[in-house]
Every structure is written in structure tokens, then in C-alpha cells.
C-alpha positions as a printed NumPy array, in Angstrom:
array([[-17.621,  13.942,  58.322],
       [-15.326,  10.907,  58.633],
       [-18.307,   8.716,  59.419],
       [-20.292,  10.055,  56.522],
       [-17.317,   9.333,  54.176],
       [-16.947,   5.821,  55.588],
       [-20.717,   5.26 ,  55.067],
       [-20.468,   6.366,  51.467],
       [-17.639,   3.962,  50.858],
       [-19.601,   1.088,  52.463],
       [-22.607,   1.943,  50.274],
       [-20.351,   1.822,  47.257],
       [-19.136,  -1.642,  48.121],
       [-22.608,  -2.943,  48.791],
       [-23.698,  -1.454,  45.434],
       [-20.92 ,  -3.285,  43.581],
       [-21.883,  -6.56 ,  45.288],
       [-25.606,  -5.896,  44.898],
       [-25.455,  -5.05 ,  41.244],
       [-23.356,  -8.037,  40.597],
       [-25.741, -10.474,  42.272],
       [-29.148,  -9.098,  41.281],
       [-28.576,  -8.452,  37.589],
       [-30.704, -10.504,  35.187],
       [-27.956, -10.686,  32.51 ],
       [-26.164, -13.975,  32.938],
       [-23.06 , -12.91 ,  30.958],
       [-20.085, -11.443,  32.801],
       [-17.216, -10.209,  30.606],
       [-13.769,  -9.755,  32.035],
       [-11.374,  -8.645,  29.409],
       [ -7.585,  -8.937,  29.686],
       [ -5.819,  -5.984,  31.335],
       [ -2.382,  -4.505,  31.505],
       [ -3.413,  -2.198,  34.309],
       [ -1.486,  -2.711,  37.511],
       [ -1.367,  -1.159,  40.959],
       [  1.327,  -1.991,  43.518],
       [  0.495,  -1.216,  47.154],
       [  3.251,  -1.071,  49.763],
       [  3.175,  -0.512,  53.493],
       [  1.182,  -3.681,  54.209],
       [  3.651,  -5.429,  56.483],
       [  1.072,  -5.804,  59.297],
       [ -1.274,  -7.687,  56.985],
       [  0.908, -10.398,  55.466],
       [ -1.135, -13.485,  54.667],
       [ -4.393, -11.605,  54.336],
       [ -6.044, -10.405,  51.103],
       [ -6.661,  -7.033,  49.55 ],
       [ -9.309,  -5.567,  47.195],
       [ -9.421,  -2.005,  46.072],
       [-11.641,   0.459,  44.15 ],
       [-11.768,   4.035,  42.998],
       [-14.182,   6.191,  41.113],
       [-13.338,   8.588,  38.286],
       [-14.802,  10.506,  35.398],
       [-18.061,  12.242,  34.796],
       [-19.93 ,   8.94 ,  34.887],
       [-18.228,   7.808,  38.136],
       [-16.743,   4.857,  36.295],
       [-15.501,   2.374,  38.764],
       [-11.907,   0.996,  38.834],
       [-11.9  ,  -2.469,  40.315],
       [ -8.654,  -3.846,  41.457],
       [ -8.066,  -7.443,  42.213],
       [ -5.946, -10.524,  41.517],
       [ -7.656, -12.4  ,  38.782],
       [-10.736, -10.288,  38.089],
       [-14.096, -11.874,  38.323],
       [-15.287, -15.281,  37.345],
       [-18.701, -16.81 ,  36.919],
       [-21.972, -15.331,  35.87 ],
       [-23.528, -12.199,  37.365],
       [-25.662, -14.202,  39.666],
       [-22.661, -16.181,  40.99 ],
       [-19.735, -13.809,  40.561],
       [-16.545, -14.205,  42.611],
       [-14.102, -11.289,  42.7  ],
       [-10.692, -12.682,  43.584],
       [ -8.613, -10.611,  46.072],
       [ -4.795, -10.414,  46.125],
       [ -2.808, -12.105,  48.787],
       [ -0.513,  -9.762,  50.694],
       [  3.071, -10.986,  50.872],
       [  6.261,  -9.299,  51.989],
       [  4.373,  -6.119,  52.865],
       [  2.998,  -5.46 ,  49.451],
       [  0.475,  -6.557,  46.846],
       [  0.248,  -6.178,  43.076],
       [ -3.276,  -5.753,  41.824],
       [ -4.586,  -5.921,  38.301],
       [ -6.897,  -3.048,  37.345],
       [-10.133,  -2.997,  35.337],
       [-12.662,  -0.278,  34.592],
       [-16.474,  -0.757,  34.411],
       [-19.49 ,   1.445,  34.044],
       [-22.204,  -1.275,  34.263],
       [-20.621,  -4.036,  36.398],
       [-21.218,  -6.516,  33.545],
       [-18.193,  -5.72 ,  31.415],
       [-14.749,  -5.225,  32.952],
       [-12.286,  -3.64 ,  30.527],
       [ -8.574,  -3.393,  30.915],
       [ -7.53 ,  -0.052,  32.404],
       [ -4.962,   2.033,  30.529],
       [ -5.768,   5.462,  31.903],
       [ -3.612,   8.404,  32.955],
       [ -5.502,   9.515,  36.037],
       [ -4.66 ,  11.008,  39.456],
       [ -6.883,   9.611,  42.2  ],
       [ -7.253,   8.189,  45.689],
       [ -7.624,   4.404,  45.799],
       [ -9.656,   2.873,  48.632],
       [ -8.301,  -0.407,  50.003],
       [-10.045,  -3.227,  51.868],
       [ -8.057,  -5.876,  53.71 ],
       [ -9.956,  -9.101,  54.287],
       [ -9.311, -12.604,  55.431],
       [-11.029, -14.309,  52.488],
       [ -9.545, -14.769,  49.064],
       [-12.88 , -14.014,  47.328],
       [-14.893, -10.871,  47.804],
       [-18.218, -11.336,  49.59 ],
       [-20.6  ,  -9.192,  51.717],
       [-18.433,  -9.807,  54.813],
       [-15.924,  -7.309,  53.304],
       [-17.882,  -4.607,  55.077],
       [-16.081,  -5.767,  58.137],
       [-12.692,  -5.283,  56.44 ],
       [ -9.784,  -3.17 ,  57.558],
       [-10.174,  -0.047,  55.518],
       [ -7.427,   2.183,  54.168],
       [ -6.486,   4.36 ,  51.25 ],
       [ -3.593,   5.596,  49.309],
       [ -2.582,   9.236,  48.984],
       [ -3.468,  10.697,  45.604],
       [ -1.486,   8.641,  43.145],
       [ -0.908,   8.931,  39.43 ],
       [ -1.611,   6.146,  36.962],
       [  0.484,   6.202,  33.816],
       [ -0.851,   4.023,  31.011],
       [ -2.856,   2.118,  33.633],
       [  0.078,   1.492,  35.974],
       [  0.494,   3.045,  39.415],
       [  1.912,   2.554,  42.88 ],
       [  0.963,   3.776,  46.384],
       [  1.398,   3.248,  50.081],
       [ -1.395,   1.954,  52.345],
       [ -2.643,   4.169,  55.246],
       [ -5.512,   3.466,  57.62 ],
       [ -8.62 ,   5.619,  57.352]])
């Protein structure tokens, strides 16, 4: 069951990357966000980078969490990860349904956030080799939440 769950998560990451790179639409829209997520318990990973995601709602909308969102066009998109310092990281939060428009997240949801610790500042397919973790179920209030990292 644990391996199946891990496989589903890897497929989700590959889908995000794949949809980003194969889309024909050259326009990528990243709107401003006030959504924030603070992750603690990362002392063993200082100097590395973190990216996170979660799914919610009937349409499995994706919350993407990163430092500066995404830049470029869909064919050359770079998702910037957050550098871990002093055992924590503060991530901006966006929501997307189609991976072409990233809107600021202001929701009031309870969910588990999946975390990926990598050595590169920008997300790329090598993230599949990342250290994987998650938070316990955490509550977002007006798009703001906090949680503690734990290994899967």
C-alpha cells in the first residue's frame, strides 16, 4: 500500500511537469498570492530546496507551493523551489486546475501537503529522486497554514 501511494505521488509530479512542458498554449499566468505555508522540522535539510503540492476539491484542484511561482512559457516553465534555512521554509501557495493559470490561494481547507526536498532551486524531472515527506493534516485559514515535516 505504501509503494502504491508513493507511485501515485510520483505520477502526480510527472503529470504536473508533463502538462507544463507539452501544452501548446504559450501563455503561462501566475497571479499574485497571499497564500503562505510555513514548514518546520527541516533542520537536517538546511541549504537544500523544497517544493510541495496537495490536491483538493471535487475537481482535484492542485495547490502548488513554491518560492516565486513559475516563470517562462508553458514550454519552458521553471517552478522555483524554496531554500530551507534554520530548519524551516516559507512557501507561497497557488491553486490551479489546468496548469496554465496559477491563482492566489485564499482557501480554508484541511489537507495533507506532500513535500519534496531537492538539491536544485528549480523544479525539474530529477525531483522524482527527491526526499519525500508530508505534513500531518493541517488547516489553512484564508490561505495561510503551518505544518511540520515528516518522512514518508
